[in-house]
C-alpha positions, 0 to 999 in steps of 0.5 A: 429856336426861332423862325423868321420872317421879313417883308421888306420892299424900301429902305435896305440899310436899316432893314440890314441893323434889323436883320443883325439885331435878331440873327443868331445861328440856329435860328432859321430866316425867310425874306421875302422883297416885294417884287414892286420895290424892284430888281436892285433892291432885291440884289442889294438883300441878297448880298448882304445875306450871302455868308449867313447861314439858315438864310433864304429869300423867297422869289419875289412877288407884288404884296399889296396893302390890302390884299390877299396877296399878303397872306400868300407871301407869309404863307410861302414863308412859313412853308419854307421856314418848315422845310428848312428845319424841324428844331424852330418851335416858334414862328414870329412875322417882322417886317423892315420897319421893326426893332428888337428891344430884346435880345435873342437869348431871351427871345429863345427862352422867353419861347421855351418858357411859354410852349403851345401859347399864340401870342397873336391878337384876335378879336371877334369882329362883328362882337367888338369891331363890328364896323370892319365888317364890309371886309368880310361881308363883301365880295373885293378883289386884288388886281392890277395893283390895286383893290377893287370893291366889287359891292356885291354882298356875301355871306360869312363861313358857315359855323365861322365865327371871323375874328380881327387882330394885327398882321403881328404874330409870334406862333407856334410851329404846329400852327404853321403846319396846320394853316399851311398845310392842313385840308381844313384850311381851305376854306378859310383860304378860300373865302379871304382871298376876297376880302379886304385887308385879310392879313388883319384877320386870316390868321386869327380867324383860322386859329381861333375856328379849328379846335385846339390851336394852344392858348391863344395870348392876344397879345402881339408882343408889339410895343406899337404906339397908333395914332390918328391917320385921317378921319378913321384910320389909325397908323403906327407914329415913328419912335424917335430917341425921344422916346428911348426910355419907353422902348427900353422899359418896355414889356414886350419883345419886339417895336415899329415902327422907325425910320431911319432915314429921319432919326438914325440915331435911335436904333442907334441907340437901341443895338447899344441897349441891346448889347448890354440886355444881352448880360440879363438873366431872364426871369422866370414866367412866373415873374416874367411882366409879358405874362401880365396879359388880360385877355387869354382865350382858349382855341 
């Protein structure tokens, strides 16, 4: 079984379509609605989720882009999912603007065929992304709804290596237990609380510096088209109907992101694709193209 954590801050109608596409009895679901999105959004989502089993809503708190509050929200979600049941094996985080490309049966079988593997992008930050080291080499403060750079430099954790990737992941229950409850994870929480864009580095750094956490596949199982956003930034492009063929043929489990207000038809077409694909037989691990990953790292 799978445990899902969903971050939502707008587009309630689109969230409902996402949830219905990933819901399956036996799975567990925890949803966090950003407090800054207002009470009305939280109430609408709570009313929608009321008939479903295995679902819980976290207490709404602010989750600021670039801040450790995003990591805290996810840690609260992981901890709640661990309390909700003992039968799930993998944890997947999603945003309200993601959408699945495979059926839940396929996803369950995929993880059953890949026990102990962590699907998270993890790059040695100093070697692969030295341009981002200022995120950890200097002290940041999250306050009054924004991130403030203090200009104060600091060394990284002694004996550890900083890693970086994306916010998205599909990791094992055992890793969730470790990062939520093991005292050895506390030093990372303390350090990254005052970093910048911690949600793209905290979990990677913990998993790669904490002994045997299994095989890290360096893949988040997401189809994302990164496009320029300013001089040095990238952002995920919104998929639309012109991308249908590529989305249907992707070997990834999910794609992001979508804007159903700008193009509602693409979700309708993907919903039809999922109903058709539900009858497909899962291939063996040797034949499954999802296992082609070129970068596997033993944590």
